[in-house]
DSSP file (Angstrom, degrees, kcal/mol; ACC not computed):
  #  RESIDUE AA STRUCTURE BP1 BP2  ACC     N-H-->O    O-->H-N    N-H-->O    O-->H-N    TCO  KAPPA ALPHA  PHI   PSI    X-CA   Y-CA   Z-CA
    1    1 A M     >        0   0    0      0, 0.0     4,-2.5     0, 0.0     0, 0.0   0.000 360.0 360.0 360.0 -42.8    8.0  172.2  -11.3
    2    2 A M  T  4  +     0   0    0      1,-0.2     0, 0.0     2,-0.2     0, 0.0   0.865 360.0  46.4 -63.3 -34.9    6.8  174.6  -13.9
    3    3 A A  T  4 S+     0   0    0      1,-0.2     4,-0.4     2,-0.1    -1,-0.2   0.897 122.7  31.4 -75.9 -40.7    6.1  171.8  -16.3
    4    4 A I  T  > S+     0   0    0      1,-0.1     4,-2.2     2,-0.1     5,-0.2   0.658 101.3  81.4 -93.7 -15.7    4.3  169.4  -14.0
    5    5 A G  H  X S+     0   0    0     -4,-2.5     4,-2.5     1,-0.2     5,-0.2   0.925  90.5  47.3 -57.7 -52.9    2.6  171.9  -11.7
    6    6 A P  H  > S+     0   0    0      0, 0.0     4,-2.2     0, 0.0    -1,-0.2   0.902 113.7  48.5 -59.7 -40.7   -0.4  172.9  -13.8
    7    7 A E  H  > S+     0   0    0     -4,-0.4     4,-2.1     1,-0.2    -2,-0.2   0.910 112.0  49.2 -64.9 -41.6   -1.2  169.2  -14.6
    8    8 A L  H  X S+     0   0    0     -4,-2.2     4,-2.4     2,-0.2    -1,-0.2   0.885 109.5  52.0 -65.7 -39.2   -0.9  168.3  -10.9
    9    9 A I  H  X S+     0   0    0     -4,-2.5     4,-2.7     2,-0.2     5,-0.2   0.937 110.8  47.2 -62.6 -46.6   -3.2  171.2   -9.8
   10   10 A L  H  X S+     0   0    0     -4,-2.2     4,-2.2     1,-0.2    -2,-0.2   0.899 113.0  49.2 -62.3 -40.4   -5.9  170.2  -12.3
   11   11 A K  H  X S+     0   0    0     -4,-2.1     4,-2.0     2,-0.2    -1,-0.2   0.900 112.8  47.6 -64.6 -41.4   -5.7  166.5  -11.1
   12   12 A T  H  X S+     0   0    0     -4,-2.4     4,-2.2     2,-0.2    -2,-0.2   0.917 111.4  49.3 -67.2 -44.5   -5.9  167.6   -7.5
   13   13 A I  H  X S+     0   0    0     -4,-2.7     4,-2.4     1,-0.2    -2,-0.2   0.906 111.1  50.7 -61.4 -41.8   -8.9  169.9   -8.1
   14   14 A S  H  X S+     0   0    0     -4,-2.2     4,-2.0    -5,-0.2    -1,-0.2   0.908 109.7  50.1 -62.2 -42.6  -10.7  167.1  -10.0
   15   15 A A  H  <>S+     0   0    0     -4,-2.0     5,-2.4     2,-0.2     6,-0.9   0.872 110.6  50.1 -64.8 -37.1  -10.0  164.7   -7.1
   16   16 A I  H ><5S+     0   0    0     -4,-2.2     3,-1.2     1,-0.2    -2,-0.2   0.930 111.0  48.9 -65.8 -45.1  -11.4  167.2   -4.6
   17   17 A E  H 3<5S+     0   0    0     -4,-2.4    -2,-0.2     1,-0.3    -1,-0.2   0.860 114.7  44.7 -62.6 -35.9  -14.5  167.7   -6.7
   18   18 A N  T 3<5S-     0   0    0     -4,-2.0    -1,-0.3    -5,-0.2    -2,-0.2   0.368 107.5-124.2 -89.9   4.8  -15.1  164.0   -7.0
   19   19 A N  T < 5S+     0   0    0     -3,-1.2    -3,-0.2    -4,-0.2    -4,-0.1   0.822  80.8 116.7  53.7  33.7  -14.4  163.3   -3.3
   20   20 A S      < +     0   0    0     -5,-2.4     2,-0.4    -6,-0.2    -4,-0.2   0.253  32.6 124.9-111.9  10.7  -11.7  160.8   -4.4
   21   21 A L        -     0   0    0     -6,-0.9     2,-0.6    -5,-0.1    -9,-0.0  -0.578  48.7-152.8 -74.8 127.2   -8.8  162.6   -2.9
   22   22 A V        -     0   0    0     -2,-0.4     2,-0.4     2,-0.0    -2,-0.1  -0.905   8.6-147.9-104.2 117.2   -6.8  160.4   -0.5
   23   23 A L        -     0   0    0     -2,-0.6    -2,-0.0     0, 0.0     0, 0.0  -0.699   9.8-164.8 -87.7 133.6   -5.0  162.4    2.2
   24   24 A V        -     0   0    0     -2,-0.4    -2,-0.0     0, 0.0     2,-0.0  -0.975  20.7-126.3-118.9 120.3   -1.7  161.0    3.4
   25   25 A P        -     0   0    0      0, 0.0     2,-0.2     0, 0.0     0, 0.0  -0.342  29.7-108.2 -66.2 145.8   -0.3  162.4    6.7
   26   26 A Q        -     0   0    0      1,-0.1     2,-0.8     2,-0.0     0, 0.0  -0.497  24.3-124.9 -73.6 140.0    3.2  163.7    6.6
   27   27 A D        +     0   0    0     -2,-0.2     3,-0.4     1,-0.1    -1,-0.1  -0.787  29.8 178.1 -86.7 110.2    5.9  161.7    8.3
   28   28 A N    >   +     0   0    0     -2,-0.8     3,-1.0     1,-0.2    -1,-0.1   0.272  50.2 104.5 -96.5  10.5    7.6  164.1   10.7
   29   29 A T  T 3  S+     0   0    0      1,-0.3    -1,-0.2     3,-0.0    -2,-0.0   0.811  90.8  34.7 -64.8 -28.7   10.0  161.6   12.2
   30   30 A E  T 3  S+     0   0    0     -3,-0.4    -1,-0.3     2,-0.0     2,-0.1   0.311  93.5 117.1-106.2   8.0   13.0  163.0   10.3
   31   31 A A    <   +     0   0    0     -3,-1.0     2,-0.3     0, 0.0    -3,-0.1  -0.446  37.4 173.3 -76.2 148.5   11.8  166.6   10.4
   32   32 A S        -     0   0    0     -2,-0.1     2,-0.2     0, 0.0    -2,-0.0  -0.981  34.7 -99.3-149.4 159.3   13.9  169.2   12.1
   33   33 A D        -     0   0    0     -2,-0.3     3,-0.1     1,-0.1     0, 0.0  -0.559  40.2-114.0 -78.5 144.4   14.0  173.0   12.6
   34   34 A A        -     0   0    0     -2,-0.2     3,-0.1     1,-0.1    -1,-0.1  -0.536  38.9-105.0 -73.2 144.2   16.3  175.0   10.4
   35   35 A P        -     0   0    0      0, 0.0     2,-0.1     0, 0.0    -1,-0.1  -0.354  39.2 -97.0 -69.4 152.6   19.1  176.7   12.4
   36   36 A K        -     0   0    0      1,-0.1     2,-0.6    -3,-0.1    -3,-0.0  -0.446  34.9-132.2 -66.9 139.2   18.9  180.4   12.9
   37   37 A I        -     0   0    0     -2,-0.1     2,-0.2    -3,-0.1    -1,-0.1  -0.865  22.3-162.2 -98.2 119.4   20.9  182.5   10.5
   38   38 A Y    >   -     0   0    0     -2,-0.6     3,-1.4     1,-0.1     4,-0.5  -0.631  31.4-109.4 -96.8 158.5   23.0  185.1   12.1
   39   39 A N  G >  S+     0   0    0      1,-0.3     3,-1.7    -2,-0.2     4,-0.2   0.876 118.4  55.8 -54.5 -41.8   24.5  188.1   10.3
   40   40 A E  G >  S+     0   0    0      1,-0.3     3,-0.9     2,-0.2    -1,-0.3   0.738  98.5  63.2 -67.6 -20.2   28.1  186.7   10.6
   41   41 A D  G <  S+     0   0    0     -3,-1.4    -1,-0.3     1,-0.2    -2,-0.2   0.644  95.7  61.9 -72.7 -14.5   26.9  183.5    8.8
   42   42 A C  G <  S+     0   0    0     -3,-1.7    25,-2.2    -4,-0.5     2,-0.3   0.403  72.7 116.5 -95.9   0.8   26.1  185.6    5.7
   43   43 A E  B <   -a   67   0A   0     -3,-0.9     2,-0.3    23,-0.2    25,-0.2  -0.543  68.7-119.8 -73.5 135.0   29.6  186.8    5.0
   44   44 A I        -     0   0    0     23,-2.8     2,-0.8    -2,-0.3    -1,-0.1  -0.561  13.7-147.5 -78.5 133.1   30.9  185.5    1.7
   45   45 A D    >   -     0   0    0     -2,-0.3     3,-1.8     1,-0.1    47,-0.1  -0.890   7.0-164.3-100.0 104.5   34.1  183.4    1.7
   46   46 A W  T 3  S+     0   0    0     -2,-0.8    61,-0.4     1,-0.3    46,-0.2   0.537  81.5  74.0 -71.1  -6.4   35.8  184.2   -1.6
   47   47 A E  T 3  S+     0   0    0     59,-0.2    -1,-0.3    44,-0.1    59,-0.1   0.637  83.8  88.6 -77.3 -14.7   38.0  181.1   -1.2
   48   48 A K  S <  S-     0   0    0     -3,-1.8    59,-2.2     1,-0.1    60,-0.4  -0.195  90.3 -83.2 -79.3 173.8   35.0  179.0   -2.2
   49   49 A S     >  -     0   0    0     58,-0.2     4,-2.5    57,-0.2     5,-0.2  -0.299  33.8-113.6 -75.5 160.3   33.9  178.0   -5.7
   50   50 A C  H  > S+     0   0    0      1,-0.2     4,-2.9     2,-0.2     5,-0.2   0.906 118.1  51.9 -58.0 -43.5   31.8  180.2   -8.0
   51   51 A E  H  > S+     0   0    0      2,-0.2     4,-2.4     1,-0.2    -1,-0.2   0.929 110.9  46.8 -60.5 -47.0   29.0  177.8   -7.9
   52   52 A S  H  > S+     0   0    0      2,-0.2     4,-2.1     1,-0.2    -2,-0.2   0.918 115.3  45.0 -62.6 -45.7   29.0  177.7   -4.1
   53   53 A I  H  X S+     0   0    0     -4,-2.5     4,-2.5     2,-0.2    -2,-0.2   0.910 112.3  51.9 -67.3 -42.1   29.2  181.5   -3.8
   54   54 A S  H  X S+     0   0    0     -4,-2.9     4,-2.4    -5,-0.2    -2,-0.2   0.920 112.2  45.5 -60.3 -44.6   26.5  182.1   -6.4
   55   55 A N  H  X S+     0   0    0     -4,-2.4     4,-2.6    -5,-0.2    -1,-0.2   0.879 111.1  54.0 -65.2 -38.4   24.1  179.7   -4.6
   56   56 A F  H  X S+     0   0    0     -4,-2.1     4,-1.3    -5,-0.2    -2,-0.2   0.920 110.6  45.9 -60.8 -46.3   25.0  181.4   -1.3
   57   57 A I  H  X S+     0   0    0     -4,-2.5     4,-0.8     1,-0.2     9,-0.3   0.931 114.9  46.6 -64.1 -46.9   24.0  184.8   -2.7
   58   58 A R  H >< S+     0   0    0     -4,-2.4     3,-0.6     1,-0.2    -2,-0.2   0.889 111.3  52.5 -63.3 -39.3   20.8  183.5   -4.3
   59   59 A G  H 3< S+     0   0    0     -4,-2.6    -1,-0.2     1,-0.2    -2,-0.2   0.777 114.9  40.1 -69.0 -27.1   19.8  181.7   -1.1
   60   60 A L  H 3<>S+     0   0    0     -4,-1.3     5,-2.0    -3,-0.3    -1,-0.2   0.436  91.7 141.8-102.4  -0.9   20.2  184.7    1.1
   61   61 A S  T <<5 +     0   0    0     -4,-0.8    17,-0.1    -3,-0.6     2,-0.0  -0.734  68.8   0.6 -92.8 138.9   18.7  187.4   -1.2
   62   62 A P  T   5S+     0   0    0      0, 0.0    -1,-0.2     0, 0.0    -2,-0.1  -0.981 123.8  55.7 -87.6 -17.2   17.0  189.7   -0.4
   63   63 A F  T   5S-     0   0    0      1,-0.2     3,-0.1    -4,-0.1    -2,-0.0  -0.992 120.7  -2.2-132.6 135.3   17.0  189.0    3.3
   64   64 A P  T   5S-     0   0    0      0, 0.0    -1,-0.2     0, 0.0    -3,-0.1  -0.987 100.3-150.4 -79.8 -17.4   19.2  188.6    5.3
   65   65 A G      < -     0   0    0     -5,-2.0     2,-0.2    -8,-0.1    -4,-0.2   0.460  16.0-100.3  95.9 128.1   21.5  189.1    2.3
   66   66 A A  E     - B   0  77A   0     11,-0.6    11,-2.8    -9,-0.3     2,-0.3  -0.569  50.5-174.2 -74.7 142.7   25.0  187.8    1.6
   67   67 A W  E     -aB  43  76A   0    -25,-2.2   -23,-2.8     9,-0.3     2,-0.3  -0.921  22.0-176.8-141.3 163.8   27.7  190.4    2.3
   68   68 A T  E     - B   0  75A   0      7,-1.9     7,-3.2    -2,-0.3     2,-0.5  -0.905  35.6 -99.4-145.7 172.2   31.3  191.3    2.0
   69   69 A K  E     - B   0  74A   0     -2,-0.3    72,-1.7     5,-0.2     2,-0.4  -0.869  32.8-177.9-100.9 132.2   33.5  194.2    3.1
   70   70 A L  E >  S- B   0  73A   0      3,-3.1     3,-1.8    -2,-0.5    70,-0.1  -0.981  77.0 -16.5-129.7 117.7   34.4  196.8    0.5
   71   71 A D  T 3  S-     0   0    0     -2,-0.4     3,-0.1    68,-0.4    -1,-0.1   0.847 129.0 -55.2  54.0  36.2   36.7  199.6    1.6
   72   72 A G  T 3  S+     0   0    0      1,-0.3     2,-0.3     0, 0.0    -1,-0.3   0.476 119.0 106.5  80.4   2.4   35.9  198.7    5.2
   73   73 A R  E <  S-B   70   0A   0     -3,-1.8    -3,-3.1     2,-0.0     2,-0.4  -0.843  76.8-104.2-114.6 152.3   32.1  199.0    4.7
   74   74 A T  E     -B   69   0A   0     -2,-0.3    45,-2.3    -5,-0.2     2,-0.5  -0.595  33.5-170.5 -78.5 128.1   29.5  196.3    4.4
   75   75 A L  E     -BC  68 118A   0     -7,-3.2    -7,-1.9    -2,-0.4     2,-0.3  -0.969   9.8-151.6-121.2 114.7   28.3  195.6    0.9
   76   76 A K  E     -BC  67 117A   0     41,-2.9    41,-2.1    -2,-0.5     2,-0.6  -0.676   7.3-149.3 -81.4 137.0   25.3  193.3    0.4
   77   77 A I  E     +BC  66 116A   0    -11,-2.8   -11,-0.6    -2,-0.3    39,-0.2  -0.940  22.8 169.8-109.1 114.8   25.3  191.4   -2.9
   78   78 A L  E     +     0   0A   0     37,-2.5     2,-0.3    -2,-0.6    38,-0.2   0.782  66.8  18.2 -97.5 -32.4   21.7  190.8   -4.0
   79   79 A K  E     + C   0 115A   0     36,-1.7    35,-2.8   -17,-0.0    36,-1.7  -0.998  69.4 156.6-141.2 143.1   22.2  189.5   -7.5
   80   80 A S  E     - C   0 113A   0     -2,-0.3     2,-0.4    33,-0.2    33,-0.2  -0.959  28.2-137.2-154.1 169.4   25.2  188.2   -9.2
   81   81 A E  E     - C   0 112A   0     31,-2.2    31,-3.3    -2,-0.3     2,-0.3  -0.988  22.6-128.3-131.8 144.5   26.4  186.0  -12.1
   82   82 A K  E     - C   0 111A   0     -2,-0.4     2,-0.5    29,-0.2    29,-0.2  -0.727  13.8-166.0 -95.0 143.4   29.2  183.4  -12.0
   83   83 A I  E     - C   0 110A   0     27,-3.1    27,-2.9    -2,-0.3     2,-0.5  -0.922  12.0-156.5-125.7 102.4   32.1  183.4  -14.5
   84   84 A I  E     + C   0 109A   0     -2,-0.5     2,-0.3    25,-0.2    25,-0.3  -0.699  34.1 134.7 -85.0 124.2   33.9  180.1  -14.2
   85   85 A S        -     0   0    0     23,-1.7     2,-0.8    -2,-0.5    -2,-0.1  -0.980  56.4-107.5-160.7 159.9   37.5  180.4  -15.5
   86   86 A N        +     0   0    0     -2,-0.3     2,-0.3     2,-0.0    22,-0.1  -0.866  50.6 153.7 -98.2 111.4   41.0  179.4  -14.6
   87   87 A T        -     0   0    0     -2,-0.8    22,-0.1    20,-0.2    -2,-0.1  -0.922  47.3-134.7-132.5 160.3   43.0  182.4  -13.5
   88   88 A N        +     0   0    0     -2,-0.3     2,-0.3     2,-0.1    -2,-0.0   0.092  64.3 124.8-100.9  22.3   46.0  182.8  -11.2
   89   89 A I        -     0   0    0     17,-0.1    -2,-0.1     1,-0.1    20,-0.1  -0.634  68.5-109.1 -84.8 140.2   44.4  185.8   -9.4
   90   90 A E    >   -     0   0    0     -2,-0.3     3,-1.6     1,-0.1    15,-0.2  -0.438  42.3 -97.7 -66.7 136.1   44.1  185.6   -5.6
   91   91 A P  T 3  S+     0   0    0      0, 0.0    15,-0.2     0, 0.0   -44,-0.1  -0.265 108.9  35.5 -55.2 138.8   40.5  185.1   -4.3
   92   92 A G  T 3  S+     0   0    0     13,-2.8    48,-3.1     1,-0.3     2,-0.2   0.277  79.7 137.9 100.0  -9.1   39.0  188.4   -3.2
   93   93 A V  B <   -G  139   0B   0     -3,-1.6    12,-2.5    46,-0.2     2,-0.4  -0.532  48.3-135.0 -73.8 134.3   40.7  190.6   -5.8
   94   94 A V  E     -D  104   0A   0     44,-2.6     2,-0.4    -2,-0.2    10,-0.2  -0.723  18.2-169.5 -93.0 136.3   38.3  193.2   -7.3
   95   95 A E  E     +D  103   0A   0      8,-3.2     8,-3.3    -2,-0.4     2,-0.3  -0.995  22.2 144.8-126.0 125.6   38.2  193.8  -11.1
   96   96 A T  E     -D  102   0A   0     -2,-0.4     6,-0.2     6,-0.2    -2,-0.0  -0.993  49.9-145.9-155.4 154.9   36.3  196.7  -12.5
   97   97 A D        -     0   0    0      4,-0.9     5,-0.1    -2,-0.3    -1,-0.1   0.383  52.9-120.0 -97.7  -0.5   36.3  199.3  -15.2
   98   98 A G  S    S+     0   0    0      3,-0.6    35,-0.1     1,-0.1     4,-0.1   0.466  98.8  54.9  78.5   1.6   34.7  201.8  -12.7
   99   99 A K  S    S+     0   0    0      2,-0.2    32,-0.2    32,-0.0    31,-0.2   0.660 116.2   7.5-130.5 -44.9   31.6  202.2  -14.9
  100  100 A S  S    S+     0   0    0      1,-0.2     2,-0.3    30,-0.1    27,-0.2   0.628 113.0  35.4-127.5 -17.0   29.8  199.1  -15.9
  101  101 A Y        -     0   0    0     25,-0.1    -4,-0.9    26,-0.1    -3,-0.6  -0.990  42.4-171.6-144.4 152.8   31.1  196.0  -14.1
  102  102 A L  E     +D   96   0A   0     11,-0.4    11,-2.8    -2,-0.3     2,-0.4  -0.949  16.9 179.4-141.8 117.8   32.5  194.8  -10.8
  103  103 A R  E     -DE  95 112A   0     -8,-3.3    -8,-3.2    -2,-0.4     2,-0.4  -0.930  13.2-156.7-122.8 145.5   33.9  191.3  -10.5
  104  104 A I  E     -DE  94 111A   0      7,-2.3     7,-2.5    -2,-0.4   -10,-0.2  -0.987  22.6-121.9-124.8 129.1   35.4  189.6   -7.5
  105  105 A K  E     + E   0 110A   0    -12,-2.5   -13,-2.8    -2,-0.4     5,-0.3  -0.424  32.3 177.2 -70.5 137.4   37.8  186.6   -7.9
  106  106 A C  E >   - E   0 109A   0      3,-2.7     3,-0.9   -15,-0.2   -59,-0.2  -0.609  49.9 -74.0-125.0-169.6   36.9  183.3   -6.2
  107  107 A S  T 3  S+     0   0    0    -59,-2.2   -58,-0.2   -61,-0.4   -20,-0.2   0.817 126.3  17.6 -64.0 -33.4   38.6  180.0   -6.2
  108  108 A N  T 3  S-     0   0    0    -60,-0.4   -23,-1.7   -22,-0.1     2,-0.3   0.038 132.2 -35.1-129.4  28.9   37.7  178.9   -9.7
  109  109 A G  E <  S-CE  84 106A   0     -3,-0.9    -3,-2.7   -25,-0.3     2,-0.3  -0.975  78.3 -57.9 159.2-141.4   36.6  182.1  -11.5
  110  110 A K  E     -CE  83 105A   0    -27,-2.9   -27,-3.1    -2,-0.3     2,-0.5  -0.960  25.0-136.8-139.7 154.8   34.8  185.4  -10.7
  111  111 A I  E     -CE  82 104A   0     -7,-2.5    -7,-2.3    -2,-0.3     2,-0.6  -0.973  20.6-150.1-110.5 121.9   31.5  186.6   -9.4
  112  112 A E  E     -CE  81 103A   0    -31,-3.3   -31,-2.2    -2,-0.5     2,-0.3  -0.834  14.9-134.8 -94.3 122.1   30.1  189.5  -11.3
  113  113 A L  E     +C   80   0A   0    -11,-2.8   -11,-0.4    -2,-0.6   -33,-0.2  -0.598  30.8 168.2 -79.0 132.3   28.0  191.7   -9.1
  114  114 A M  E     +     0   0A   0    -35,-2.8    12,-2.0     1,-0.4     2,-0.4   0.723  69.0  18.2-112.2 -38.1   24.6  192.8  -10.7
  115  115 A E  E    S+CF  79 125A   0    -36,-1.7   -37,-2.5    10,-0.3   -36,-1.7  -0.990  72.0 168.1-141.7 129.5   22.7  194.3   -7.8
  116  116 A V  E     -CF  77 124A   0      8,-2.6     8,-2.8    -2,-0.4     2,-0.3  -0.845  24.4-150.4-136.0 168.5   24.2  195.6   -4.5
  117  117 A Q  E     -C   76   0A   0    -41,-2.1   -41,-2.9    -2,-0.3     2,-0.2  -0.886  13.4-150.9-145.5 112.5   23.4  197.6   -1.4
  118  118 A M  E >   -C   75   0A   0      4,-0.5     3,-2.4    -2,-0.3   -43,-0.2  -0.560  45.3 -82.7 -77.7 146.1   26.0  199.5    0.5
  119  119 A E  T 3  S+     0   0    0    -45,-2.3    -1,-0.1     1,-0.3     3,-0.1  -0.218 117.6  12.9 -52.5 133.0   25.4  199.9    4.2
  120  120 A G  T 3  S+     0   0    0      1,-0.3    -1,-0.3    -3,-0.1     2,-0.2   0.476 114.2  94.3  79.5   3.5   23.0  202.8    4.9
  121  121 A K  S <  S-     0   0    0     -3,-2.4    -1,-0.3     1,-0.1     2,-0.1  -0.723  78.4 -98.3-121.0 170.1   22.0  203.1    1.2
  122  122 A S        -     0   0    0     -2,-0.2    -4,-0.5     1,-0.1     2,-0.1  -0.451  47.4 -93.8 -81.3 160.0   19.3  201.8   -1.1
  123  123 A K        +     0   0    0     -6,-0.2     2,-0.3    -2,-0.1    -6,-0.2  -0.472  53.9 170.4 -71.7 149.0   19.8  198.7   -3.3
  124  124 A M  E     -F  116   0A   0     -8,-2.8    -8,-2.6    -2,-0.1     2,-0.0  -0.990  37.4 -93.4-155.8 158.5   20.9  199.6   -6.9
  125  125 A D  E  >  -F  115   0A   0     -2,-0.3     4,-2.2   -10,-0.2   -10,-0.3  -0.321  47.3-105.7 -70.2 162.5   22.2  198.0  -10.0
  126  126 A I  H  > S+     0   0    0    -12,-2.0     4,-2.7     1,-0.2     5,-0.2   0.821 117.4  55.7 -66.1 -32.7   26.0  197.8  -10.4
  127  127 A K  H  > S+     0   0    0    -13,-0.2     4,-1.7     2,-0.2    -1,-0.2   0.919 110.6  45.4 -65.1 -42.5   26.2  200.6  -13.0
  128  128 A S  H  > S+     0   0    0     -3,-0.2     4,-1.2     2,-0.2    -2,-0.2   0.903 113.2  51.3 -65.5 -41.1   24.4  203.0  -10.7
  129  129 A F  H >X S+     0   0    0     -4,-2.2     4,-1.0     1,-0.2     3,-0.7   0.946 112.1  44.9 -60.9 -49.5   26.5  201.9   -7.8
  130  130 A L  H 3< S+     0   0    0     -4,-2.7    -1,-0.2     1,-0.2    -2,-0.2   0.798 106.0  62.2 -67.6 -28.1   29.8  202.5   -9.7
  131  131 A N  H 3< S+     0   0    0     -4,-1.7    -1,-0.2    -5,-0.2    -2,-0.2   0.833 117.0  29.0 -64.5 -31.9   28.6  205.8  -10.9
  132  132 A G  H << S+     0   0    0     -4,-1.2     2,-0.5    -3,-0.7    -2,-0.2   0.451 114.6  66.0-108.9  -1.4   28.4  207.1   -7.4
  133  133 A Y     <  -     0   0    0     -4,-1.0     2,-0.6    -5,-0.1    -1,-0.1  -0.978  59.6-159.0-129.6 126.1   31.1  205.1   -5.6
  134  134 A K        -     0   0    0     -2,-0.5     2,-0.1    -3,-0.1    -3,-0.1  -0.902  25.8-126.0-104.6 118.5   34.8  205.3   -6.2
  135  135 A L        -     0   0    0     -2,-0.6     3,-0.1     1,-0.1   -65,-0.0  -0.347  19.8-170.1 -65.9 138.6   36.7  202.2   -5.1
  136  136 A Q        +     0   0    0     -2,-0.1     2,-0.3     1,-0.0    -1,-0.1   0.674  69.3  33.9 -99.3 -24.3   39.6  202.8   -2.7
  137  137 A V        -     0   0    0      1,-0.0     3,-0.0     2,-0.0    -1,-0.0  -0.795  61.6-141.5-128.4 168.8   41.1  199.3   -2.8
  138  138 A N  S    S+     0   0    0     -2,-0.3   -44,-2.6     1,-0.1     2,-0.4   0.170  83.2  63.0-114.7  16.4   41.5  196.4   -5.2
  139  139 A M  B    S-G   93   0B   0    -46,-0.3   -68,-0.4   -35,-0.0   -46,-0.2  -1.000  78.3-121.4-143.0 140.7   40.8  193.6   -2.7
  140  140 A I              0   0    0    -48,-3.1   -70,-0.2    -2,-0.4    -2,-0.1  -0.472 360.0 360.0 -73.7 146.5   37.8  192.6   -0.6
  141  141 A G              0   0    0    -72,-1.7    -1,-0.2    -2,-0.1   -71,-0.2   0.403 360.0 360.0 129.8 360.0   38.3  192.5    3.1
């Protein structure tokens, strides 16, 4: 889109100026409304693949926001990175050094959390979050 967008805009503006723009009505026969997204639809399933979870987080950020439970509290994940790897760790297991990174195991790797928001708190980068939050468990849920 970024590569063809500017050229298409210039072509469209030129066609408007020359009165040569041909308007084509949209075919709505296959159009449908998107379903309403409820809060419970936004919970992350750590059994899924890294790609699926990463797309889920990106698609729901910043609102309504993909979330999981951490120490019994809701944690929205606003930005993340996927780490695809083969490990024998059960999905949902938390990996952290308590200072700079927080990773959660999924079916084919890990999701590294970059920006989060704990319920009732402001959004923050993961280093700031870990600086003020001490994990009580090593598994999501």
